[in-house]
N, C-alpha and C positions, 0 to 999 in steps of 0.2 A: 774814695775807695772804702774808708772806714764807715761812711754812711751806708753804703751798699751792704757791708757785712752786718751792720746793725739791723737793717731792714730784713736781711735773710734770716737772722736769728728770730726776729719777731714773727716772720711768716711761718717759720717752722713751728713756733709755739701755737700760733692760731690754727694751723692745719691739723694739729693733733686732736683731734676731736676729743725629792722630798720623801719625806716620810708620809705614808698613806694610811688612812683609817678606813674601817669598814662601814658600809652603808646598809640600811635596812632594805633598800630597793633591790629586788631580785632581778638580775639580768639587765639592769638599766644603768645603775650608777657606775662611774668609772672605778669606784673602789671595789665593786664586785668583779670588775674586769681584770684586776691585776692578778697575774699568776706569780708564783714564787720566782725570784730571779735565779734560783738554783735548778729548776726543772720545769718542763711543760707537762700538763696533765695528759693522760692517755688519749682522751677525746681530741685535744688539740693536735697531738702527734698524728693521729689517724686522719684528721682533717687536712693537715699539711701534706700528707702523702698523696692526697687527691689533687693538690694545687700545683700541678706540674709547671704551670706558667709563671709561678711566683719566684721572686729573687731568692737567693740562698739565705737561709736563716742564720743570724749571727750566733756566735758562741754564747751559750747560756751564761757563762761567767761575765759577759759584758752587758747583759740585759738588766736594766733598772726595773722595768715593769713592762707588761704587755697590754695593748689596747684591744679589746675584743670587738667582735662583729656588732654586738648590741650598741656599744658606744659610738662606733663609726656611723652606724645607721642613725642614731640620735643626733650626732653632730651634723649629719647631712640635713636632717629635718630642721635643726636649729638654724643652719645657714640659709636654707630656703626661706624661713621666716624672717631672718635678718634682712634679706632682700626686699621682702614685703614691707618691712617697717622703715625702709630707707626711702625718703621722699623723692630723691632724684631717680630712683628705680621704678617706684610704683605710683608716684603722685601722692596727693593727700590721702592719708590712710583711710579716711571715711569713704573714699571713692573705690575701695576694693570691690571687685566684681564677685558675683556668686561663684564663678569658675575659679577665682583665686582662693576663695574660702573653702571650696568643696573638699580638698584633701584632708581637712581637719574636722574633728568631731565638733569642736567649738572654736570660735575665733572672735575675740572682742578687742576693740582698739580705741585709742584716744589720741588727741593731739592738742597742743597749744601753740603759741607763737614760735617757740624754740624747739619743742620736742615732740616725738611721736613714740608711742608704746603700744604693744599688743600682748595679749595673753591667749594662748591656744592650747588645745588638747589634741594629741595625735590619735589617729585611728588604728594604730598598730596593735598587735596581739597583746602586748604589755604596754598599755597607754601611759603617756607621761604628759606633764604640763610644762609649757615653755613660756617664758616672759622675755621679750626682746625689746631693746632700746635703740633708738635711732642714733647714728653717728652725726657728725657735724653737717648741717644743711648748708651747702655751699651757696645757696641763693639768699641766705638770711644773715646779714652782717651782725645782728644781735647774737646769733648762735656762736659766731666767732668770739664775741666778747665773753660768752659763757665759758668757752674753752680757756680764755686767757685769764680768768678769775683765779689768781694764785693764792688767795687768802684761804685760811683754814677754818673749818667748822666741824663741830662734833655731831656725829650721827645720833639722833635722839635715843635715849635709854641704852647707850653703849659706851664703851671705853675707847672709841675710835675717832681719830681726827682724819678728815679727808679734805680734798680741794673743794672750796665752796661752790665753784661752778658745777662740778659733777653732782654734788649734793642737791643743788637747785634743779638739776636735770632729772632727779628722781622724785623729790618732794614737790610735785607739780600741783596745779589746781584740780587735777583728776586723781590725785593720790588715793583718796578714800574709795573711789570706784575701782581703782586698780587693785587695792588690797582685798576688797570684797570679791572680785573675780578670781584672784589667786586662791583665796580661801575656798571658794566654791569648787574650783577646778581640782585642787588637791584632795578635797573631801569626796569627790565624785567616784573615786576608786575604792575597792575593798581595801580596808586599812587606810592607805592614802597613796595618791599618785606621787611618784618622784617629781621633783621640780628642777628644771634647768633654767638658768639665767644666762643671757648672752648679749653680745653686741660687737660691733666693729668700731675701732678707733674710740672717739668720745663715748659711743654707746657701750663699749666694753667697760669703760671706767664707771659709767652710771650703773652697769650691772653689778659691779663690785660693791657699790654703795647699797644697792638693793639686797645683796647677799647678807650684809650686816643687819639690815632691818628685818629680813626674813629668815634669820639664822635658826629660828625654831623649827623650820622645815628641812634643815640640813641640805640646802640646795647644792647642786653642782653648777659651777660657773665655767663657761667656755667663752673666751674672748679672742679677738683677732686684731692685732696691731693696736692694742690699747696703751695709752700713755699711763704714767704713774698717777695713782689716785690717792693712796694713803700718805699720811704725814707722820714721819718718825718723831715720836715724843715719849719721854720717860714718864710723864704724867698720864699719858693716854697710850698704853702699850698695845691696844687693839687686840685683846684676847678674844673679843666677840666675833672677829673674822675667822674663817676656817680656810686657810691657804691650802690645806691638804685636799680640799674639794675643788680647787680652782686650777683650770688648765688654760694657760696663757700662750696662744699661738703667735709666732712672729715669722715673717718671711725673710729668707736669704735669697738674693738673686745674684748669681755669680759670686762676686766677693763682697757685695754690699748687703747690709742689714736694714730692716725697716727703721726709718729715721724717727718715727713717732714712738715706737715701742722701745727705742734705744736712745732717747734724748738724754743729754747729760743731766743728772739729778739736780734739781733746783729747790731751794727752800725746804730741805729735808724730805723731799718726795721719795717714795719707795714703791717698788712692785711687791705684790704678794702672789702666791701660787706657784705652780710648777711651770717653768718655761718649756715650750715645745717649738723647735725650729723646723720650719718647712723649707725644703729646697727643691731642686729639679728632680730628685729621685724619690724623696719621701720614704726611703727604705735604707736603714731604719730611721725613725724619727730621732732627733737628738735633743737632749735636755741639759740645761744648766742646773737642774735640781730645783728644790723648793725654795721660794723666796729669793730667787735669782735676781739680783738688782744690778747686774753688770750692764754697762752701756757699751755694746759691741760696736766696733768700727771695722772698716769704713761704713758710713751710713748714707742712705739715699732715699729719694722720694719714690723711685720705681718700685721697690719692694713693698711699699705701703698700699699699692693699688688694690682696691677691693676686688676687682675682677681676677687678679692674680691669686688672691686667697680663694676665691670661688673655684677657679680652675683646679687648684691643688686639692681642695676638699673633694671636688667631683672625681678627680683622678684616683684618690684613695678609695672612694666609695665604689667606683666602677671596677677597679682592679680586683676587689674582693679577695685579698690575701689576708687571712686571719690566723692567729692574732698578729697585730701590728707591733713589732718590737720597738722599744724605746731604749736608747743607750746614752751614756754620759758623753758630753762633748769632750771629756778628757780621753775618751777611747777612740776619737777620730783618727 
């Protein structure tokens, strides 16, 4: 029996793949999206009067912040790209068809034995750049080992320690090509395009490493079911990360929480960013606040399902109820 428990703990590890600041991005960045918690702007009030199909809006006193239409639309674009970068969904990324690339102004991709990455620019009226990182490839045993690498490593030119496996998933053999493409994409807009980084499970943790390396672009990070990536250290306090621009989605299914996003902290591992809890209603979204490092229970594998994240992001997008209120879990 003890052996089975130990095997279950190892399997869980292998399967794992706030205060807000303003951004310069107009109409794109989540930080432009936040309305004051004390009141909604008149345009938002007029818009809600037309949304007769939407759920009742919670009391303004309970709202931590609001997510606008622009961010929901960019989150949908990011998740669609997340599916393209996922090997089990699309196959080898070099085999993407012209039809799969057509929705984007540009789309460049790379892969090595463990990892796949893409950089794309949207065709929206306010274009943005997106960099997505693959989660664990279930067909590749070596990728499981990358997940299980619990040693710590410093992100170059920063004061941040992260899990070595996730650092290795970012600093790949195609790293220089990736950086060149990100630079070109961001520079292609007047001023500069806003940059979004994201991924599911292990891919989300790699995106956090990327955000430290690309901090000069003040990127927005959107992750789904990501395990802890940063390492708590007095010597390396990780001021070079910007958790205020990081939105960390986790699923709740009935009474269970995503087991990967809520694993018991090990070896000083910690989450960064604002937690956002998706459930069967997604109205309002609940948050544990910025740098929420709580391991919620009970945990299960069901809420970690990528297709469940996909259906809930799609439901929010299709519902088109804006702004989307976010309340504290303490107000449940």
